[in-house]
C-alpha positions as CSV (number, residue, x, y, z in Angstrom):
1,M,0.0,0.0,0.0
2,I,1.0,3.7,-0.3
3,V,0.4,5.9,2.8
4,L,0.5,9.7,2.6
5,K,1.1,11.3,6.1
6,G,0.6,15.1,6.4
7,V,1.9,15.6,2.7
8,T,2.0,19.3,1.8
9,K,3.3,20.7,-1.4
10,A,2.8,24.4,-2.7
11,F,4.3,26.6,-5.2
12,R,4.5,30.4,-4.9
13,R,2.5,32.4,-7.4
14,G,3.3,36.1,-7.0
15,H,2.7,36.9,-3.4
16,R,0.5,33.8,-2.6
17,L,1.1,30.1,-2.3
18,N,-0.8,27.7,-4.6
19,Y,-1.3,24.5,-2.7
20,V,-1.1,21.1,-4.6
21,A,-1.4,19.2,-1.5
22,R,-2.5,20.5,1.9
23,N,-1.6,18.2,4.8
24,I,-3.0,15.2,2.9
25,N,-3.5,12.0,4.9
26,A,-4.5,9.1,2.7
27,V,-4.1,5.4,2.1
28,F,-3.9,3.8,-1.4
29,P,-4.6,0.0,-0.8
30,S,-2.5,-2.7,-2.3
31,R,-3.7,-4.4,-5.6
32,T,-6.2,-1.6,-6.0
33,S,-6.4,0.9,-9.0
34,V,-7.4,4.3,-7.9
35,A,-8.6,7.0,-10.3
36,L,-7.1,10.5,-9.5
37,L,-9.4,13.1,-10.6
38,G,-9.2,16.9,-10.4
39,R,-9.5,20.2,-12.5
40,N,-6.7,21.1,-15.0
41,G,-4.0,22.6,-12.9
42,A,-5.2,21.0,-9.6
43,G,-1.8,19.4,-9.3
44,K,-2.6,15.7,-10.2
45,S,0.7,15.1,-12.1
46,T,2.7,17.0,-9.4
47,L,1.1,14.7,-6.7
48,L,2.1,11.7,-8.7
49,K,5.7,13.0,-8.8
50,V,5.6,13.4,-5.0
51,I,4.2,9.9,-4.5
52,G,6.8,8.4,-7.1
53,G,9.7,10.3,-5.2
54,T,10.8,12.4,-8.2
55,M,9.6,15.6,-6.3
56,R,9.9,16.3,-2.6
57,P,7.0,17.4,-0.5
58,D,7.4,20.6,1.6
59,S,6.4,18.6,4.6
60,G,5.1,15.2,5.6
61,K,6.1,11.9,4.1
62,V,5.1,9.0,1.6
63,M,5.5,5.5,2.7
64,S,5.1,2.3,0.8
65,S,5.1,-1.4,1.4
66,G,6.3,-2.1,-2.2
67,R,8.1,-0.5,-5.2
68,I,6.4,2.4,-6.9
69,S,6.9,3.0,-10.6
70,W,7.8,6.5,-12.2
71,Q,5.0,7.9,-14.3
72,I,4.3,5.3,-16.9
73,G,5.3,6.3,-20.4
74,F,7.2,9.5,-19.3
75,A,10.2,9.8,-21.6
76,G,11.8,12.9,-20.0
77,S,14.2,11.1,-17.8
78,F,16.2,9.2,-20.5
79,H,19.7,10.4,-21.4
80,P,19.6,11.9,-25.0
81,D,23.1,10.9,-25.9
82,L,22.7,7.2,-24.7
83,T,21.3,4.5,-27.0
84,G,18.1,2.7,-26.1
85,T,20.2,-0.2,-25.0
86,Q,22.5,2.0,-22.7
87,N,19.5,3.8,-21.2
88,T,17.8,0.5,-20.4
89,R,21.0,-1.0,-18.8
90,F,21.4,2.1,-16.7
91,I,17.9,1.8,-15.4
92,A,18.4,-1.9,-14.7
93,R,21.3,-1.1,-12.4
94,I,19.2,1.5,-10.6
95,Y,16.4,-1.0,-10.0
96,G,18.5,-4.0,-9.3
97,V,17.3,-6.1,-12.3
98,D,19.3,-8.1,-14.7
99,S,20.5,-5.7,-17.5
100,D,20.7,-8.3,-20.3
101,S,17.1,-9.6,-19.6
102,L,15.7,-6.1,-19.4
103,A,17.3,-5.0,-22.6
104,R,15.9,-8.0,-24.5
105,S,12.5,-7.5,-23.0
106,V,12.4,-3.7,-23.9
107,A,13.9,-4.3,-27.4
108,D,11.2,-7.0,-28.1
109,F,8.4,-4.9,-26.7
110,A,9.2,-1.5,-28.2
111,E,9.8,-2.9,-31.8
112,L,12.6,-0.3,-32.5
113,G,14.7,-2.6,-34.6
114,D,18.2,-1.3,-35.2
115,S,17.3,2.1,-33.7
116,F,17.5,0.5,-30.4
117,D,21.2,1.0,-30.6
118,M,20.9,4.5,-31.7
119,P,21.0,7.7,-29.5
120,F,17.7,8.5,-27.8
121,R,17.7,12.0,-29.1
122,T,17.3,10.6,-32.7
123,Y,14.0,9.0,-31.8
124,S,10.7,10.3,-33.1
125,S,8.0,11.1,-30.5
126,G,6.2,7.8,-31.3
127,M,9.5,5.7,-30.8
128,R,10.2,7.5,-27.5
129,A,6.7,6.7,-26.4
130,R,7.1,3.0,-27.3
131,F,10.5,2.8,-25.6
132,A,9.3,4.5,-22.5
133,F,6.3,2.3,-22.2
134,G,8.4,-0.8,-22.9
135,V,10.8,0.1,-20.1
136,S,7.9,0.9,-17.7
137,M,6.2,-2.4,-18.3
138,S,9.3,-4.5,-18.2
139,I,10.1,-3.8,-14.6
140,P,7.7,-5.3,-11.9
141,F,6.3,-2.7,-9.6
142,S,3.9,-3.1,-6.7
143,Y,2.2,0.3,-7.6
144,Y,2.0,1.9,-11.1
145,L,1.6,5.6,-11.6
146,I,-0.3,6.2,-14.9
147,D,-0.6,9.8,-16.1
148,E,-2.7,10.3,-19.2
149,V,-1.0,7.5,-21.3
150,T,-1.9,7.9,-24.9
151,S,-1.9,4.8,-27.2
152,V,1.0,4.8,-29.9
153,G,1.6,2.7,-32.8
154,D,-0.7,0.6,-34.9
155,A,-3.7,-1.5,-33.7
156,S,-1.6,-4.6,-32.9
157,F,1.0,-2.6,-30.8
158,R,-1.9,-0.9,-28.9
159,A,-3.5,-4.2,-28.3
160,K,-0.1,-5.5,-27.0
161,C,0.1,-2.4,-24.7
162,N,-3.4,-3.0,-23.3
163,E,-2.7,-6.8,-22.7
164,V,0.6,-6.2,-20.8
165,M,-1.0,-3.3,-18.8
166,E,-3.9,-5.6,-17.8
167,D,-1.5,-8.4,-16.8
168,R,0.6,-6.0,-14.6
169,L,-2.4,-4.6,-12.9
170,S,-3.8,-8.1,-12.1
171,N,-1.1,-8.3,-9.4
172,A,-0.5,-4.7,-8.5
173,G,-2.1,-1.4,-7.7
174,A,-2.2,1.9,-9.7
175,I,-3.0,5.5,-9.5
176,V,-4.5,6.5,-12.8
177,V,-4.9,10.1,-14.0
178,S,-7.2,10.5,-17.1
179,H,-10.0,12.7,-18.4
180,N,-11.7,9.7,-20.0
181,D,-14.3,8.4,-17.5
182,T,-14.9,5.2,-19.4
183,M,-11.3,4.3,-19.2
184,L,-11.2,5.1,-15.5
185,R,-14.3,3.0,-14.9
186,N,-12.7,0.1,-16.8
187,M,-9.3,0.3,-15.0
188,C,-10.1,1.5,-11.5
189,S,-12.4,0.3,-8.7
190,A,-11.7,3.3,-6.4
191,G,-11.1,6.9,-6.8
192,A,-9.7,10.2,-5.3
193,V,-10.6,13.8,-6.0
194,L,-8.0,16.4,-5.7
195,E,-9.3,20.0,-5.2
196,R,-7.4,23.0,-3.8
197,G,-4.9,20.7,-2.2
198,I,-7.5,18.5,-0.4
199,L,-7.6,14.8,-1.4
200,T,-11.0,13.1,-1.0
201,Y,-10.7,9.2,-1.3
202,Y,-13.7,7.0,-2.3
203,D,-13.9,3.1,-2.3
204,D,-16.2,3.4,-5.3
205,V,-14.9,5.0,-8.4
206,D,-18.4,6.1,-9.5
207,D,-18.6,8.2,-6.3
208,A,-15.3,9.9,-7.2
209,I,-16.4,10.7,-10.7
210,A,-19.6,12.1,-9.4
211,H,-17.8,14.4,-6.9
212,H,-15.4,15.6,-9.7
213,N,-18.4,16.2,-12.1
214,R,-20.0,18.4,-9.3
215,N,-16.8,20.3,-9.0
216,M,-16.6,20.9,-12.7
217,Q,-20.1,22.3,-12.7
218,A,-19.2,24.8,-10.0
219,R,-17.1,27.9,-10.5
220,P,-13.6,27.2,-9.4
221,V,-12.3,29.1,-6.3
222,V,-9.1,31.1,-7.0
């Protein structure tokens, strides 16, 4: 599970603080996929970064009983001058997995051919997305952070992405950010709504979607 204890994160906007998280206390259960909803700019992606450990909270702490992924499909952390193979091996060393096995898995999944041994900076946006998704899905995590993942490639590649995602989530939990209610209902059983730094958790994803829709119908408080 993931436990947030007194997590606070704010950014200064002019002379005032804009709170992404305001003393949040929450528990995300193991093997449960949770939809994270909120207005544009509410701080959903920032909260995922705090949970994943790529951004520090101003106060409070995040605890986990298992390994948490980075944001699935995020391609911004790969070294541009390293090849796909070299980036993969570097990640393998960080996460303590076999580098040869991981490289073979990612190469097979991403379908980059000879480009796998070319510098990452030479990849197209579609190639980067396939590579990032392949790396994300090739390392087992207890909890996956999924932030507006868009499908890439042809129909067969998208089907492969969906199949491997379903397989991973059958034995793990997830926090999913998306504006697609249908996808959230298909992937998630629970939900949480982030509004002005306050996180409200629901055991039923439909209750969370209803709360979010009410927020969207009301005028935002600035």
